[in-house]
C-alpha positions in Angstrom: -23.9 -27.6 3.5 -25.3 -24.1 4.8 -27.6 -24.0 7.6 -26.5 -27.7 8.8 -25.6 -27.9 12.5 -22.4 -29.7 13.8 -23.2 -32.9 15.8 -23.0 -32.3 19.5 -19.9 -34.4 20.9 -20.8 -37.5 22.7 -18.1 -37.3 25.3 -18.9 -34.1 27.3 -15.0 -33.3 27.7 -14.9 -32.6 23.9 -17.6 -29.9 24.5 -15.4 -27.5 26.7 -11.9 -28.6 26.1 -11.3 -27.4 22.6 -12.2 -23.8 23.7 -10.4 -24.0 26.9 -8.8 -20.6 27.9 -5.5 -20.2 29.7 -7.4 -17.7 32.2 -9.5 -20.5 33.4 -6.4 -22.5 34.5 -5.6 -20.5 37.8 -9.1 -20.7 39.0 -9.5 -24.3 38.2 -6.1 -25.0 40.0 -7.5 -23.1 43.0 -10.7 -24.8 43.0 -9.2 -28.3 42.7 -6.6 -27.4 45.6 -9.6 -26.3 47.9 -11.6 -29.2 47.2 -8.7 -31.5 47.9 -8.0 -30.0 51.3 -11.5 -30.7 52.1 -11.8 -34.2 50.6 -8.9 -35.8 52.2 -10.2 -35.3 56.0 -13.9 -35.9 55.1 -12.7 -39.0 53.3 -11.0 -40.5 56.5 -14.1 -39.3 58.5 -16.7 -40.9 56.1 -14.9 -44.4 56.1 -15.2 -44.3 60.0 -19.0 -43.6 59.3 -19.4 -46.5 56.8 -17.8 -48.7 59.4 -14.6 -49.4 57.2 -10.9 -49.0 57.6 -9.9 -45.4 57.0 -7.9 -46.0 53.8 -11.3 -46.9 52.2 -12.5 -43.4 52.3 -9.1 -42.3 50.3 -9.6 -45.0 47.9 -13.3 -44.1 47.1 -12.2 -40.0 46.8 -10.0 -40.0 43.4 -11.7 -42.2 40.7 -14.8 -40.1 40.8 -12.8 -36.7 40.3 -11.2 -38.2 36.9 -14.1 -39.8 35.6 -16.5 -36.8 36.1 -13.9 -34.4 34.4 -14.5 -36.5 31.1 -18.1 -37.6 31.5 -19.8 -34.8 33.6 -21.9 -31.9 32.4 -21.8 -29.7 35.4 -18.5 -27.7 36.0 -19.2 -27.5 39.9 -20.1 -31.1 40.8 -17.4 -33.4 42.5 -18.1 -37.1 43.0 -16.6 -38.9 46.2 -17.8 -40.5 49.4 -20.8 -38.5 51.4 -22.3 -38.8 54.7 -25.6 -40.1 53.4 -24.0 -42.6 51.2 -21.5 -43.7 54.0 -24.5 -44.3 56.4 -26.1 -46.5 53.6 -23.0 -48.4 53.3 -22.8 -49.1 57.0 -26.3 -50.4 56.7 -25.8 -52.7 53.6 -22.3 -53.8 53.7 -22.0 -55.0 57.2 -18.5 -53.3 57.9 -17.1 -55.8 55.4 -14.7 -54.0 52.7 -15.7 -56.9 50.3 -19.3 -56.1 50.4 -18.8 -52.3 50.1 -16.7 -52.6 47.0 -19.2 -55.1 45.4 -22.0 -52.9 46.3 -20.1 -50.1 44.4 -19.6 -52.2 41.4 -23.4 -53.6 41.4 -24.7 -49.9 42.1 -22.6 -48.5 39.3 -23.9 -51.3 36.9 -27.4 -50.5 37.8 -26.8 -46.6 37.4 -25.1 -47.2 33.9 -28.0 -49.1 32.7 -30.5 -46.5 33.9 -28.4 -44.0 32.0 -28.2 -46.0 29.0 -31.9 -46.7 29.1 -32.7 -42.9 29.9 -34.5 -43.9 33.0 -33.8 -40.9 34.9 -37.4 -39.7 35.2 -37.9 -42.4 37.8 -36.4 -40.4 40.2 -39.2 -37.7 39.8 -41.3 -40.3 41.7 -39.3 -39.5 45.0 -41.0 -36.4 46.4 -39.4 -33.7 48.3 -41.0 -34.6 51.5 -39.5 -37.8 51.4 -35.9 -36.4 50.4 -36.1 -33.7 53.3 -37.5 -36.6 55.7 -34.6 -38.8 54.8 -31.9 -36.2 55.0 -33.2 -34.6 58.2 -33.3 -38.2 59.9 -29.8 -38.9 58.4 -28.4 -35.7 59.9 -29.6 -36.7 63.3 -28.5 -40.3 63.0 -25.3 -39.5 61.8 -24.4 -36.8 64.2 -25.5 -38.8 67.1 -23.6 -41.8 65.8 -20.2 -39.5 66.1 -21.1 -38.8 69.7 -19.3 -41.9 71.0 -16.0 -40.6 69.3 -16.5 -37.1 70.6 -16.8 -38.6 74.2 -14.1 -41.2 73.7 -16.7 -44.1 74.2 -16.1 -47.8 72.7 -18.5 -50.7 72.2 -21.5 -48.7 71.4 -23.9 -50.3 69.0 -24.8 -48.8 65.7 -28.5 -49.1 65.9 -30.0 -45.6 66.9 -32.3 -46.4 69.6 -29.8 -48.8 71.4 -27.0 -46.2 70.6 -29.0 -43.7 72.2 -29.6 -45.9 75.4 -26.1 -47.0 75.6 -24.5 -43.6 75.3 -26.6 -42.1 78.0 -26.0 -45.0 80.3 -22.3 -44.8 79.8 -22.1 -41.1 79.8 -20.0 -41.3 83.1 -17.2 -43.1 81.2 -16.2 -40.1 79.0 -12.6 -39.5 78.3 -11.7 -36.0 79.2 -9.2 -35.5 76.5 -11.4 -36.6 73.7 -14.3 -34.5 74.7 -12.4 -31.4 75.2 -10.6 -31.9 71.8 -13.9 -32.9 70.0 -15.9 -29.9 71.5 -13.0 -27.6 70.6 -12.9 -28.8 67.0 -16.5 -28.5 66.6 -16.3 -25.0 68.0 -13.7 -24.2 65.6 -15.3 -25.4 62.5 -18.6 -23.6 63.4 -16.6 -20.3 63.7 -14.7 -20.9 60.6 -18.0 -21.4 58.8 -19.7 -18.5 60.3 -16.9 -16.4 59.1 -16.9 -17.8 55.6 -20.6 -16.7 55.3 -20.1 -13.4 56.7 -17.1 -12.6 54.9 -17.4 -9.5 52.8 -16.3 -9.7 49.2 -12.9 -7.7 48.7 -13.1 -5.3 45.7 -10.3 -5.2 43.2 -9.9 -1.5 44.2 -8.9 -2.2 47.7 -5.3 -2.0 49.0 -3.2 -5.1 48.4 -2.9 -5.6 52.2 -6.7 -5.9 52.3 -7.0 -8.3 49.5 -4.1 -10.5 50.7 -5.9 -10.7 54.1 -9.1 -11.5 52.5 -7.5 -14.3 50.7 -6.1 -15.9 53.9 -9.2 -15.9 55.9 -11.1 -17.3 52.8 -8.4 -20.1 52.3 -8.5 -20.8 56.0 -12.3 -20.9 56.2 -12.6 -23.1 53.0 -9.9 -25.5 54.1 -11.4 -25.4 57.6 -11.6 -29.2 57.8 -7.9 -29.8 56.8 -6.8 -26.9 59.4 -8.7 -28.6 62.3 -7.6 -32.1 61.6 -3.9 -30.8 61.0 -4.1 -29.2 64.4 -5.6 -32.1 66.1 -2.8 -34.3 64.7 -0.2 -32.1 65.9 -1.5 -31.9 69.4 -2.1 -35.7 69.5 1.7 -36.1 68.2 3.0 -33.7 70.9 1.6 -36.0 73.3 2.7 -38.9 72.1 6.3 -37.6 72.1 5.8 -36.8 75.5 4.9 -40.2 76.4 1.1 -40.1 77.0 -2.0 -40.2 74.8 -5.2 -38.7 76.2 -6.9 -39.3 72.6 -8.3 -42.3 70.6 -6.4 -42.3 67.4 -7.0 -43.4 63.9 -4.5 -45.9 63.9 -2.0 -47.0 61.1 -3.3 -46.7 57.5 -1.5 -48.7 54.9 0.7 -46.5 52.6 0.5 -46.7 48.8 -2.0 -46.7 46.0 -4.8 -49.5 46.0 -4.2 -52.3 43.5 -6.3 -52.0 40.2 -8.4 -55.3 40.4 -12.0 -56.3 39.8 -14.1 -56.7 43.1 -14.2 -60.0 44.7 -17.4 -61.9 43.8 -17.2 -64.2 47.0 -16.1 -63.9 50.5 -14.0 -66.4 52.7 -15.9 -67.3 55.9 -14.6 -69.3 58.8 -17.2 -72.2 57.8 -16.7 -71.7 54.1 -17.1 -69.3 51.3 -20.1 -66.7 50.8 -21.0 -67.1 47.1 -21.9 -64.4 45.0 -25.8 -65.1 45.1 -25.7 -65.1 48.9 -23.7 -61.8 49.0 -26.6 -60.3 46.7 -29.3 -61.6 49.1 -27.6 -60.2 52.0 -27.5 -56.8 50.6 -31.1 -57.0 49.5 -32.9 -53.8 49.2 -29.6 -51.9 49.5 -29.2 -52.8 45.7 -32.1 -50.5 45.0 -31.7 -48.1 47.7 -27.9 -47.2 47.3 -28.0 -46.5 43.5 -31.1 -44.7 43.7 -30.2 -42.3 46.5 -26.8 -41.9 44.7 -28.4 -40.9 41.6 -30.8 -38.4 43.5 -27.9 -37.0 45.3 -25.8 -36.2 42.2 -28.7 -35.0 39.8 -30.4 -32.7 42.5 -26.8 -31.2 43.3 -26.1 -30.8 39.6 -29.6 -29.2 38.8 -29.1 -26.8 41.8 -25.7 -25.5 40.8 -26.5 -25.4 37.1 -29.4 -23.3 37.8 -27.5 -21.0 39.8 -24.9 -20.6 37.7 -26.7 -20.3 34.3 -26.0 -23.4 32.4 -27.9 -26.8 31.6 -26.8 -30.3 32.5 -28.0 -33.8 30.9 -29.6 -35.7 33.7 -29.0 -39.2 31.7 -25.3 -38.3 31.2 -24.8 -37.5 34.6 -26.3 -41.0 35.3 -23.6 -42.5 33.1 -21.0 -40.6 34.6 -21.8 -41.7 38.1 -22.4 -45.3 37.0 -19.0 -45.4 35.1 -17.3 -43.9 38.3 -18.6 -46.5 40.8 -18.1 -49.3 38.3 -14.2 -48.1 37.7 -14.0 -47.1 41.4 -14.8 -50.7 42.8 -11.7 -51.8 40.8 -9.5 -49.5 43.3 -11.5 -50.7 46.1 -14.0 -47.8 46.5 -17.2 -48.1 48.3 -20.0 -46.5 46.4 -19.9 -42.6 45.8 -22.2 -39.8 44.6 -22.2 -36.0 44.4 -21.2 -34.2 47.4 -23.0 -30.8 48.3 -20.3 -29.4 50.3 -17.5 -30.1 48.2 -19.4 -28.9 45.4 -20.1 -25.7 47.1 -16.5 -25.3 47.8 -15.8 -25.9 44.0 -18.4 -23.3 43.0 -17.2 -20.6 45.5 -13.6 -21.0 44.4 -14.7 -19.9 40.7 -14.1 -23.2 39.1 -14.7 -22.8 35.4 -14.8 -26.5 33.9 -14.6 -30.1 35.4 -10.9 -29.9 34.9 -10.6 -28.9 38.6 -11.2 -32.4 39.7 -8.0 -33.6 38.1 -6.0 -31.8 40.8 -8.5 -32.8 43.7 -7.9 -36.5 42.6 -4.0 -35.9 42.2 -4.1 -34.6 46.0 -5.9 -37.7 47.2 -3.5 -39.9 45.4 -0.3 -37.9 46.8 -1.9 -38.3 50.2 -2.3 -42.2 49.8 1.4 -42.5 48.4 3.2 -40.5 50.9 1.0 -39.0 53.7 -0.6 -42.1 55.4 1.9 -42.6 57.8 1.2 -39.3 59.3 -2.5 -40.0 59.3 -2.3 -42.6 62.3 -2.1 -39.4 64.7 -5.4 -37.8 63.8 -7.6 -38.4 66.8 -11.0 -39.8 66.1 -12.8 -36.9 67.9 -11.5 -34.6 65.2 -12.9 -36.6 62.6 -16.2 -36.7 64.5 -16.1 -33.2 64.6 -15.9 -32.9 60.8 -18.6 -35.2 60.0 -21.1 -33.4 62.4 -20.2 -30.1 60.9 -20.7 -31.4 57.5 -24.1 -33.0 58.2 -25.7 -30.5 60.8 -26.9 -28.3 58.0 -28.7 -31.0 56.3 -31.4 -30.9 59.0 -34.0 -28.7 57.8 -36.2 -27.6 60.8 -38.0 -25.1 58.5 -39.7 -27.9 56.2 -42.3 -28.7 58.9 -43.5 -25.2 59.3 -43.4 -24.6 55.5 -45.6 -27.7 54.7 -47.8 -27.0 57.5 -48.5 -23.6 55.9 -48.4 -24.7 52.0 -50.1 -28.2 51.9 -50.5 -30.2 55.1 -51.1 -33.4 53.5 -47.4 -33.5 52.5 -46.3 -33.7 56.2 -47.6 -37.4 56.2 -44.9 -38.7 53.8 -42.2 -36.5 55.4 -43.2 -37.6 59.0 -43.3 -41.3 58.1 -39.9 -41.0 56.4 -38.4 -39.2 59.2 -39.6 -41.5 61.9 -38.9 -44.8 60.2 -35.5 -43.8 59.3 -34.5 -44.0 62.9 -35.3 -47.7 62.7 -34.1 -48.5 59.5 -33.1 -46.3 56.6 -34.5 -48.5 54.0 -37.8 -48.9 55.7 -38.1 -44.9 55.9 -37.5 -44.5 52.3 -39.6 -47.2 51.1 -42.5 -46.3 53.2 -42.3 -42.7 52.3 -42.2 -43.3 48.5 -45.4 -45.5 49.1 -47.2 -43.1 51.1 -46.4 -40.5 48.4 -47.7 -42.8 45.7 -50.9 -43.5 47.7 -51.4 -39.7 48.1 -50.6 -39.1 44.3 -53.1 -42.1 43.2 -55.8 -40.6 45.6 -55.8 -37.4 43.9 -56.1 -39.0 40.5 -58.9 -41.4 42.1 -60.9 -38.3 43.4 -60.4 -35.5 41.5 -61.8 -32.1 42.2 -65.2 -31.9 40.6 -67.1 -28.4 40.7 -70.8 -28.6 40.1 -73.0 -25.7 39.5 -76.6 -25.9 39.7 -79.1 -24.0 37.4 -81.3 -24.9 34.6 -79.2 -27.7 34.1 -76.4 -29.3 36.2 -72.9 -28.0 35.1 -70.2 -30.7 36.0 -66.5 -29.5 35.5 -63.7 -32.2 36.5 -60.6 -30.4 37.5 -58.2 -32.9 35.9 -58.0 -35.9 33.5 -60.3 -38.9 33.7 -58.7 -42.2 34.4 -60.2 -45.6 35.6 -59.9 -44.9 39.4 -62.0 -41.7 39.1 -64.8 -43.2 37.0 -67.1 -44.6 39.9 -66.8 -41.4 41.9 -67.8 -39.2 38.9 -70.6 -41.1 38.0 -72.0 -41.3 41.7 -71.4 -37.6 42.0 -73.3 -36.8 38.9 -76.2 -39.0 39.3 -76.8 -38.2 42.9 -76.7 -34.5 42.2 -78.7 -34.7 39.1 -81.5 -36.7 40.7 -81.5 -35.2 43.9 -82.4 -31.7 42.6 -86.1 -30.8 42.4 -86.9 -31.0 39.6 -84.3 -33.5 38.3 -81.8 -31.9 35.9 -80.0 -32.8 32.7 -76.2 -32.7 32.9 -73.7 -31.0 30.7 -70.1 -32.2 31.4 -67.6 -29.5 31.0 -64.2 -31.2 29.9 -62.0 -28.2 29.4 -59.5 -29.3 32.1 -59.6 -33.0 30.6 -56.7 -33.6 28.7 -56.5 -37.5 28.5 -59.2 -40.4 29.1 -58.8 -44.1 29.0 -61.1 -47.0 28.1 -62.4 -47.7 31.4 -63.4 -43.9 31.8 -65.2 -44.2 28.5 -67.4 -47.3 29.8 -67.9 -45.3 32.8 -69.4 -42.5 30.7 -71.5 -44.8 28.7 -73.2 -46.3 31.7 -73.8 -42.7 33.2 -75.6 -41.9 29.9 -77.8 -44.9 29.9 -78.5 -44.3 33.5 -79.6 -40.8 33.1 -81.5 -41.7 30.0 -83.6 -44.2 32.2 -84.8 -41.3 34.3 -85.5 -39.1 31.3 -82.6 -36.9 31.5 -79.7 -36.3 29.1 -75.9 -35.9 29.3 -73.9 -33.5 26.9 -70.3 -32.7 26.6 -68.6 -29.4 26.2 -65.1 -28.2 25.6 -63.8 -31.4 24.8 -60.0 -31.4 23.8 -59.1 -33.0 20.4 -57.4 -36.2 22.0 -60.5 -36.9 24.2 -62.9 -35.9 21.3 -61.4 -38.6 19.1 -61.5 -41.1 21.8 -65.4 -40.6 22.6 -66.0 -40.5 18.8 -64.3 -43.8 18.3 -66.2 -45.3 21.1 -69.5 -44.5 19.3 -71.5 -43.7 22.5 -75.3 -44.0 22.0 -76.8 -40.5 22.7 -73.4 -38.7 22.4 -73.9 -34.8 22.1 -70.8 -32.4 22.1 -70.9 -28.7 22.2 -67.5 -26.9 21.3 -67.7 -24.7 24.5 -70.0 -23.9 27.4 -70.6 -20.4 25.7 -71.7 -21.9 22.5 -74.1 -24.4 24.5 -75.7 -21.5 26.1 -76.8 -20.3 22.8 -78.0 -23.8 21.5 -81.2 -24.0 23.7 -83.1 -26.8 25.4 -83.8 -28.5 22.1 -80.4 -29.5 21.7 -80.0 -31.2 25.1 -82.5 -34.0 25.7 -85.5 -33.2 23.5 -88.9 -32.4 25.0 -87.5 -33.0 28.6 -84.6 -30.5 28.1 -84.6 -27.0 29.3 -82.3 -24.1 28.4 -78.8 -24.8 29.1 -78.1 -21.8 31.1 -80.2 -20.4 33.9 -79.5 -18.3 37.1 -76.7 -20.6 39.0 -78.7 -21.5 42.3 -75.7 -23.2 44.0 -72.1 -23.9 43.3 -70.5 -26.7 45.1 -67.0 -28.9 45.0 -66.9 -32.5 45.2 -63.9 -34.2 46.1 
C-alpha cells in the first residue's frame, strides 16, 4: 500500500548487508587487520592484568568480534578484553579461570535481561564525575600494578597500598634487563603514539613515494603494540639462543582453539567441591559492578563514535549484543568483555565502513591461537606491561578536577569519593560515588531554588517541580517570609516552572492555605501548567484561586486575592531573594 513503511529488520546485520558496497571491502579488511594487530598483544597483556593465564586473553578476544558483526549497531565498536574489565575480573574472579568464565556467563545473562527489558536508562544514574573518578583511579592502579613487571619483581601483592609499600621496599631487587627493556618499550610506544597524532594527512595529489611513506608510518604507529611486542620477543629469543635470559618471559601457552562447552557451575577444591551458590556468594557485588561497567563502557564508546561519525545507535540493542557476546564467550572460556576505546579508535581511524571488519579481527585471533602460541612464550612480561601502561595512561584525566572546580564545585565530591575509595576496593569506590551522586540529586529535589519577590504581595517562584521532599521547605519558607513582613503579606505562588506535583505536595499546599488563612492572609496560584492544574482541581482545595499568568493577576486587583484584606497584586518590588 502506498505510503506504508517497510518494517525495520530486527537483526542489525540485515540493515547494512543488503546494501554492502564492493568499495567498502578494502577499508573493512584494512581496519580488521589493524585492530587484529592491536588486539593480540593487548589480549596477552590484559590476561596478565586479570590474573589469568595468557591464553584466556586470546580466548576472550574473538567471540565479541563475531557477535557484534551481526548484532551491533555502531560500525566502529569492537568488543573484547579491556584494562578496566581486566582489573574488575582480578578483583572478583580471585585469579581462578573457572570464576572468570562463570562471571562472563552471569554478566552476559544480566546484560541480556537488561536489553530485553530496555533498562539501559539505568546507566544514566551513574554520573560523569563518578565515571571520571573511577577511570582515573583505575589508570593509576593498573599502571602501578605493572611496575613490578617493568622492574622484574616477583611476589608483589595486588592490593594497591601493600603493592606500593612492597615495590618501594624492594626497589633494590630490580632486574636490569627487564627495567631496560620495559622502559625502552614505553618510550617507543609513546614516540609512535605522538608520531601518529602529529602525522599530516597525505593528499591524493601527493607523489606516490610520499603516499607510500605515509602509509608505512601510519601502519607502524597503528600497529605499535604488535611491533613492540614482536621486537621484544626477538630480543628475548636471541638471548635464549645464546644461553642466557635476562628477562622474565610469558611462558608456554597451550596451542589450539578452546573447546566449545558451557561454563562450569562448580569448582573442585582440596577440601571438597565449591557449589554454584557459594561461587555466586564469593563474587558478591561483582555480579552488579561487572555487567554495569561493561554496559557503561560499551554504550559510552558507541555513543561517542556514532556522534563523531554522524550516525545513531540503539542503546538497548547494544546491551543485547554485549549480553550475547558474553554468554557465548563463556562457552569458549572467555572472561567478561566490553567495548574497547583504544581498538575502537583504531577501527574508526582505519576508515571502517561496517561491523564486518570485526570478522577479520576475530579470524586473526583464532589464527594466533591455532598456530602462533608456541612463539608467544618468548614475549617478555616487561613488554606486555609497557603495552598496558601505554593503553591506560591516557585514561587519567587531570583536567576534570580543574574543570569541575570552575563549573560546579559540588560535583567534586562524588569525583573525589570515587577516586580515593577505588584505591582501597574498586566496588567501594563505584558504589560510594553513585550513592553520593544520588544524595546530591535528592538534595536538589528536596531543596529547590525558590525566588521570592516582596512588594504589595509576596511573589514566590519555585525553580523546579514540587515533590514530597520539598514540601516542608516550601511551606516554611513561604510562611516565614509572609508573616515576617511588615505588614504581613498575602502570597502568589508562580508555578510557571512546576511541571509535576505529587499528592504529598498537594497536602502541604492545603496546609499552607489553612495556615495563611488563620493569619488573615491568602494564597493564590498563577501560571499553572495543565497537568499541575488538573491535580490541584481534582484535590478540591478549600480557598483555591488560580490566575492563568502573573501578568493577568496583576490586572485583577486586590479583591481577587483575599477579599477585604487583600492589596493590589503588584506593587513596587521592595526586595528580591533566593531561598535554597
